C-alpha positions as CSV (number, residue, x, y, z in Angstrom):
1,M,0.0,-0.1,0.0
2,N,1.4,3.2,-1.3
3,G,0.5,6.8,0.0
4,F,0.3,9.0,3.1
5,F,-1.8,9.4,6.1
6,I,-3.1,12.7,6.6
7,T,-3.4,14.0,10.1
8,G,-3.8,17.5,11.8
9,T,-3.2,19.3,14.8
10,D,-6.6,19.6,15.8
11,T,-10.2,19.3,14.2
12,E,-11.4,22.0,11.8
13,I,-8.1,23.0,10.7
14,G,-8.3,22.0,7.0
15,K,-7.3,18.4,6.6
16,T,-9.8,17.7,4.1
17,F,-9.0,20.7,2.3
18,I,-5.4,19.8,2.3
19,T,-6.1,16.2,1.2
20,A,-8.3,17.3,-1.7
21,A,-5.4,19.7,-3.0
22,L,-3.0,17.2,-2.6
23,T,-5.1,14.7,-4.8
24,R,-5.4,17.2,-7.4
25,A,-1.8,18.2,-7.4
26,L,-0.6,14.7,-7.6
27,S,-3.4,13.7,-10.2
28,A,-2.1,16.8,-12.3
29,R,1.3,14.9,-12.5
30,G,-0.3,11.9,-13.9
31,L,-0.6,9.8,-10.9
32,R,-3.7,7.7,-9.8
33,V,-4.6,9.0,-6.5
34,A,-7.3,7.7,-4.0
35,P,-8.3,10.3,-1.4
36,I,-10.0,8.3,1.4
37,K,-11.8,9.8,4.5
38,S,-11.2,6.8,7.0
39,L,-14.2,7.9,9.2
40,A,-16.5,10.7,9.1
41,A,-19.0,11.9,11.5
42,G,-21.9,14.3,10.6
43,Q,-24.2,13.9,7.6
44,E,-27.0,15.8,6.3
45,F,-29.9,14.6,4.0
46,V,-29.5,16.0,0.6
47,D,-31.5,14.9,-2.5
48,G,-32.6,11.7,-0.7
49,H,-29.2,10.6,0.3
50,W,-27.2,11.0,3.6
51,V,-24.2,13.0,2.7
52,N,-20.9,13.8,4.6
53,E,-19.2,17.1,3.4
54,D,-15.7,15.8,3.8
55,V,-16.5,12.8,1.8
56,A,-18.2,14.9,-0.9
57,T,-15.0,17.2,-1.1
58,L,-12.7,14.4,-1.5
59,L,-15.1,12.5,-3.9
60,A,-15.2,15.7,-6.1
61,A,-11.2,16.1,-5.9
62,Q,-10.5,12.4,-7.4
63,D,-10.9,11.2,-11.2
64,L,-10.5,7.5,-10.6
65,G,-14.4,7.2,-10.7
66,L,-14.9,6.1,-6.9
67,I,-18.0,6.1,-5.3
68,D,-19.2,7.5,-1.9
69,A,-18.6,4.5,0.1
70,E,-15.2,3.9,-1.4
71,V,-14.0,7.5,-0.4
72,G,-15.9,7.4,3.0
73,P,-16.1,3.6,4.0
74,L,-17.5,4.4,7.7
75,Q,-19.8,7.3,8.2
76,F,-21.9,8.4,10.9
77,R,-24.9,10.9,11.4
78,E,-24.0,12.9,14.4
79,P,-21.1,15.4,14.1
80,C,-19.0,14.3,17.3
81,A,-16.2,12.0,18.1
82,P,-16.6,9.0,16.2
83,H,-16.6,6.5,19.0
84,I,-19.5,8.6,20.4
85,A,-21.2,9.0,17.1
86,A,-21.0,5.1,16.9
87,R,-22.6,4.6,20.2
88,L,-25.5,6.8,19.4
89,E,-26.3,4.7,16.4
90,G,-25.8,1.4,18.2
91,R,-22.8,0.5,15.9
92,S,-19.1,-0.3,16.7
93,I,-16.1,0.6,14.8
94,E,-14.4,-2.7,13.9
95,R,-10.8,-2.6,13.2
96,E,-10.4,-5.3,10.7
97,P,-13.3,-4.6,8.3
98,L,-12.3,-0.7,8.3
99,L,-8.6,-1.6,7.4
100,A,-9.7,-4.0,4.7
101,A,-12.2,-1.2,3.1
102,I,-9.3,1.3,3.3
103,R,-7.0,-1.1,1.5
104,A,-9.5,-2.2,-1.0
105,T,-10.0,1.7,-2.2
106,A,-6.2,2.2,-1.9
107,A,-5.5,-1.0,-4.3
108,K,-7.3,1.0,-7.1
109,A,-4.6,3.6,-7.0
110,E,-1.1,4.2,-7.1
111,I,-1.2,6.5,-4.1
112,A,-3.5,6.7,-1.3
113,L,-4.3,9.6,0.6
114,V,-5.8,8.5,3.9
115,E,-7.3,11.2,6.0
116,G,-7.7,10.9,9.7
117,V,-10.4,12.2,11.8
118,G,-9.9,15.3,14.3
119,G,-6.3,15.1,15.8
120,F,-3.9,12.3,15.8
121,C,-5.0,10.4,18.8
122,V,-9.0,10.4,18.6
123,P,-10.6,7.3,20.5
124,L,-12.4,4.6,18.2
125,D,-13.1,2.4,20.9
126,D,-11.9,1.7,24.5
127,S,-8.7,0.0,23.2
128,W,-8.0,1.6,19.8
129,D,-7.7,5.2,18.4
130,T,-6.7,7.0,15.2
131,A,-2.9,6.9,16.0
132,D,-3.3,3.0,16.0
133,L,-5.1,3.3,12.8
134,A,-2.0,5.1,11.1
135,V,0.4,2.4,12.5
136,D,-1.9,-0.5,11.1
137,L,-1.8,1.1,7.7
138,G,1.9,1.9,8.0
139,L,1.9,5.0,5.9
140,P,4.3,8.0,6.3
141,V,2.5,10.9,7.9
142,I,1.7,14.4,6.5
143,L,0.6,16.8,9.2
144,V,-1.6,19.7,8.6
145,V,-0.8,22.5,11.0
146,G,-3.6,25.0,11.4
147,L,-2.0,28.5,11.9
148,R,-3.4,30.2,14.8
149,L,-2.3,31.0,18.4
150,G,-0.9,27.8,20.1
151,C,-0.2,26.0,16.7
152,I,3.6,25.6,17.5
153,N,3.0,23.6,20.7
154,H,0.1,21.7,19.0
155,A,2.3,20.8,16.2
156,L,5.5,19.8,18.0
157,L,3.3,17.6,20.4
158,T,1.6,15.8,17.5
159,A,4.9,15.4,15.7
160,E,6.4,13.8,18.9
161,A,3.3,11.4,19.1
162,I,3.8,10.5,15.4
163,R,7.3,9.5,16.1
164,A,6.6,7.8,19.2
165,R,4.5,5.4,17.5
166,G,7.3,4.6,15.1
167,L,5.8,6.6,12.1
168,T,7.7,8.8,9.7
169,L,6.7,12.5,9.4
170,A,7.2,12.7,5.8
171,A,6.1,16.2,5.5
172,W,3.7,19.2,6.9
173,V,1.5,21.9,5.4
174,A,0.8,25.1,7.0
175,N,-2.8,26.3,6.6
176,T,-4.2,29.4,7.5
177,V,-6.9,29.1,10.2
178,D,-6.6,32.6,11.7
179,P,-6.2,35.2,9.1
180,H,-5.2,37.9,11.6
181,Q,-2.6,35.8,13.3
182,P,0.5,38.1,13.9
183,H,4.0,36.9,13.5
184,V,3.3,34.4,10.8
185,A,6.7,34.5,9.4
186,D,8.3,33.8,12.9
187,N,5.7,31.0,13.7
188,L,6.5,29.3,10.4
189,A,10.5,29.6,11.2
190,S,9.6,27.9,14.5
191,L,7.7,25.1,13.1
192,Q,10.1,24.4,10.4
193,A,13.1,24.1,12.9
194,G,11.0,22.1,15.4
195,L,9.0,19.6,13.0
196,K,12.3,18.7,10.8
197,A,10.3,17.6,7.9
198,A,9.6,18.9,4.5
199,C,7.1,21.8,4.2
200,L,4.9,21.5,1.4
201,G,3.5,24.9,1.7
202,H,1.8,27.8,3.3
203,L,-1.9,28.2,2.2
204,P,-3.8,31.6,2.7
205,R,-7.3,31.5,3.2
206,L,-8.7,30.8,0.0
207,S,-12.4,30.9,-1.2
208,D,-11.6,28.9,-4.2
209,P,-10.5,25.1,-3.3
210,L,-9.3,24.7,-7.0
211,A,-6.4,27.4,-6.2
212,A,-5.2,25.2,-3.5
213,P,-2.9,22.9,-5.4
214,A,-0.9,26.0,-6.9
215,C,0.0,26.8,-3.3
216,L,1.8,23.4,-2.7
217,D,5.2,22.0,-3.5
218,I,4.6,18.3,-3.8
219,S,8.3,17.4,-4.9
220,A,9.0,15.8,-1.5
221,L,6.2,13.4,-1.9
222,L,7.2,12.5,-5.2
223,T,10.6,11.6,-4.0
224,E,8.9,9.8,-1.0
225,H,6.8,7.8,-3.7
226,A,9.4,7.0,-6.0
């Protein structure tokens, strides 16, 4: 299984936005890319179907003809932590079936971009979390850092957790969450020094998601893939 596990410093910091941008950027290089939202919590009923916004975003970014269930193999109605959403529906998050579904979609591509949920260590049940999911998949990790007050601490702690699990931090992306954050250049310099991994880019607040791939330098990912 070739690809990357996409995690973030927190929830709502742009993991799906970056995963979609990376999907388009790698696809533009002629690669077959499968974006996968490993778990998704929060759906709306649209035109007779339950739809998760993140899964829909990734579905629109890919060009392999994947269907909703392949991009989002495990989806829940309630927008909350997945183990809570699962309990509310009387369901469980079963480890082997989820891994099998992710691998089946990944097998249709040259590169899989498997996006986690929330931050790096989100419970899936009493004995398993999203960090374990990343370890099970064995993929190098791309960290999305949401640029706002506190991001340096959050990023360095997340990088420490990633490496403590024996995983490789392949790269990171700075995504602007607070457009009014002061001292951005100083924050980026501290992040680069502390994370010790390739930076794929610094994305401003963008209204058009199709503009995001142009803000990314994916050369480090192509080297990793090769």
